[in-house]
DRENPA-3360 file (N, C-alpha, C; in nm, 2 decimals, always signed):
BEGIN
1 = MKLPNADR = -3.30/+5.24/+7.40/-3.29/+5.37/+7.47/-3.43/+5.42/+7.48 ~ -3.46/+5.47/+7.60/-3.59/+5.53/+7.63/-3.59/+5.68/+7.58 ~ -3.71/+5.73/+7.55/-3.73/+5.86/+7.50/-3.69/+5.96/+7.62 ~ -3.60/+6.05/+7.61/-3.57/+6.14/+7.72/-3.69/+6.22/+7.76 ~ -3.71/+6.24/+7.89/-3.82/+6.32/+7.94/-3.96/+6.27/+7.90 ~ -3.97/+6.14/+7.88/-4.10/+6.08/+7.83/-4.21/+6.11/+7.93 ~ -4.18/+6.13/+8.06/-4.28/+6.16/+8.15/-4.34/+6.30/+8.14 ~ -4.28/+6.38/+8.05/-4.32/+6.52/+8.03/-4.37/+6.55/+7.89;
9 = LDVPKAKV = -4.41/+6.44/+7.82/-4.45/+6.45/+7.68/-4.57/+6.54/+7.67 ~ -4.57/+6.63/+7.58/-4.69/+6.72/+7.55/-4.75/+6.69/+7.42 ~ -4.88/+6.66/+7.42/-4.95/+6.63/+7.30/-5.06/+6.74/+7.29 ~ -5.04/+6.85/+7.23/-5.14/+6.96/+7.24/-5.27/+6.92/+7.17 ~ -5.38/+6.97/+7.22/-5.51/+6.95/+7.16/-5.51/+6.99/+7.02 ~ -5.46/+7.11/+6.98/-5.46/+7.16/+6.85/-5.39/+7.06/+6.75 ~ -5.28/+7.00/+6.80/-5.21/+6.90/+6.71/-5.29/+6.78/+6.68 ~ -5.37/+6.74/+6.78/-5.45/+6.62/+6.76/-5.58/+6.65/+6.68;
17 = VDYLLSST = -5.65/+6.76/+6.72/-5.77/+6.80/+6.65/-5.76/+6.86/+6.52 ~ -5.66/+6.95/+6.50/-5.64/+7.02/+6.38/-5.55/+6.96/+6.28 ~ -5.48/+6.85/+6.32/-5.39/+6.78/+6.23/-5.41/+6.63/+6.22 ~ -5.39/+6.56/+6.34/-5.39/+6.42/+6.33/-5.53/+6.36/+6.31 ~ -5.63/+6.42/+6.35/-5.77/+6.37/+6.33/-5.85/+6.46/+6.23 ~ -5.79/+6.55/+6.17/-5.86/+6.64/+6.07/-5.87/+6.57/+5.94 ~ -6.00/+6.57/+5.89/-6.03/+6.51/+5.76/-6.01/+6.61/+5.65 ~ -5.97/+6.73/+5.68/-5.95/+6.84/+5.58/-5.81/+6.89/+5.57;
25 = HPQGRHKA = -5.72/+6.86/+5.67/-5.59/+6.91/+5.67/-5.51/+6.84/+5.55 ~ -5.44/+6.92/+5.47/-5.37/+6.86/+5.35/-5.28/+6.74/+5.38 ~ -5.21/+6.74/+5.49/-5.13/+6.62/+5.52/-5.19/+6.54/+5.63 ~ -5.26/+6.60/+5.72/-5.32/+6.53/+5.84/-5.43/+6.44/+5.80 ~ -5.50/+6.47/+5.69/-5.62/+6.39/+5.66/-5.59/+6.24/+5.63 ~ -5.46/+6.22/+5.59/-5.42/+6.08/+5.57/-5.40/+6.01/+5.70 ~ -5.34/+6.08/+5.79/-5.32/+6.03/+5.93/-5.45/+6.01/+6.00 ~ -5.55/+6.09/+5.97/-5.68/+6.08/+6.03/-5.75/+5.95/+5.99;
33 = VFFRAFGF = -5.73/+5.91/+5.87/-5.79/+5.78/+5.82/-5.73/+5.67/+5.90 ~ -5.60/+5.67/+5.92/-5.53/+5.57/+6.00/-5.58/+5.57/+6.14 ~ -5.58/+5.68/+6.21/-5.62/+5.68/+6.35/-5.77/+5.65/+6.37 ~ -5.85/+5.70/+6.28/-6.00/+5.67/+6.30/-6.02/+5.52/+6.28 ~ -5.94/+5.45/+6.19/-5.96/+5.31/+6.17/-5.94/+5.23/+6.30 ~ -5.86/+5.29/+6.40/-5.84/+5.23/+6.53/-5.93/+5.28/+6.64 ~ -6.04/+5.36/+6.59/-6.14/+5.40/+6.69/-6.12/+5.53/+6.75 ~ -6.02/+5.61/+6.71/-6.00/+5.74/+6.77/-6.09/+5.84/+6.70;
41 = SLAAWDQL = -6.14/+5.94/+6.77/-6.23/+6.04/+6.71/-6.21/+6.18/+6.77 ~ -6.26/+6.27/+6.69/-6.25/+6.41/+6.74/-6.32/+6.43/+6.87 ~ -6.43/+6.37/+6.89/-6.51/+6.38/+7.02/-6.43/+6.34/+7.14 ~ -6.34/+6.24/+7.12/-6.26/+6.19/+7.23/-6.11/+6.21/+7.19 ~ -6.07/+6.33/+7.15/-5.94/+6.35/+7.10/-5.83/+6.32/+7.21 ~ -5.87/+6.34/+7.34/-5.78/+6.32/+7.45/-5.74/+6.17/+7.46 ~ -5.82/+6.08/+7.41/-5.78/+5.94/+7.41/-5.66/+5.91/+7.32 ~ -5.66/+5.98/+7.20/-5.54/+5.97/+7.12/-5.42/+6.03/+7.18;
49 = AAALRQHG = -5.44/+6.15/+7.24/-5.33/+6.22/+7.30/-5.27/+6.13/+7.41 ~ -5.35/+6.06/+7.49/-5.31/+5.98/+7.60/-5.23/+5.85/+7.54 ~ -5.29/+5.80/+7.43/-5.22/+5.68/+7.37/-5.08/+5.72/+7.31 ~ -5.07/+5.84/+7.26/-4.94/+5.88/+7.21/-4.84/+5.90/+7.32 ~ -4.89/+5.96/+7.43/-4.80/+5.98/+7.55/-4.75/+5.84/+7.60 ~ -4.85/+5.75/+7.61/-4.82/+5.62/+7.66/-4.72/+5.54/+7.57 ~ -4.74/+5.56/+7.44/-4.64/+5.50/+7.34/-4.50/+5.55/+7.36 ~ -4.49/+5.68/+7.39/-4.36/+5.74/+7.41/-4.29/+5.69/+7.54;
57 = VANDVTTA = -4.37/+5.66/+7.64/-4.32/+5.61/+7.77/-4.28/+5.46/+7.76 ~ -4.36/+5.39/+7.69/-4.35/+5.24/+7.69/-4.25/+5.18/+7.59 ~ -4.22/+5.25/+7.49/-4.14/+5.20/+7.38/-4.00/+5.26/+7.37 ~ -3.91/+5.18/+7.32/-3.77/+5.23/+7.30/-3.76/+5.31/+7.17 ~ -3.67/+5.40/+7.17/-3.63/+5.48/+7.06/-3.52/+5.40/+6.99 ~ -3.53/+5.38/+6.86/-3.43/+5.31/+6.78/-3.33/+5.40/+6.71 ~ -3.37/+5.52/+6.68/-3.28/+5.61/+6.61/-3.30/+5.75/+6.67 ~ -3.20/+5.83/+6.66/-3.21/+5.98/+6.69/-3.14/+6.06/+6.59;
65 = EDALWPTL = -3.20/+6.16/+6.54/-3.14/+6.25/+6.44/-3.12/+6.39/+6.50 ~ -2.99/+6.43/+6.50/-2.97/+6.57/+6.55/-3.01/+6.67/+6.44 ~ -3.09/+6.76/+6.48/-3.14/+6.87/+6.39/-3.11/+7.00/+6.46 ~ -3.13/+7.11/+6.39/-3.11/+7.24/+6.46/-3.20/+7.25/+6.58 ~ -3.32/+7.21/+6.56/-3.42/+7.20/+6.68/-3.54/+7.13/+6.63 ~ -3.59/+7.04/+6.70/-3.54/+6.97/+6.81/-3.48/+6.84/+6.76 ~ -3.42/+6.76/+6.85/-3.37/+6.63/+6.82/-3.49/+6.54/+6.79 ~ -3.48/+6.47/+6.68/-3.60/+6.38/+6.64/-3.57/+6.24/+6.68;
73 = YCRR = -3.66/+6.18/+6.76/-3.64/+6.05/+6.81/-3.74/+5.96/+6.73 ~ -3.70/+5.84/+6.68/-3.78/+5.76/+6.60/-3.78/+5.62/+6.65 ~ -3.89/+5.55/+6.63/-3.90/+5.41/+6.66/-3.93/+5.35/+6.52 ~ -3.84/+5.27/+6.46/-3.86/+5.22/+6.33/-3.88/+5.07/+6.34;
% end
């Protein structure tokens, strides 16, 4: 199954800069180590945002969990 509305994915700058690539965020700093190992950087944060959007468009969802808000789609 494809991610619903994948063509409208929003990856906000704050989510990438202040969380995914932040070396000081309590949870995000671990993700930053991972993403930086693949060449992503704060200076080019938009490249990670574009890669995440492309991933959502190109790959199938394997599970979906209904939650109060929003529905969580996962690729495992």
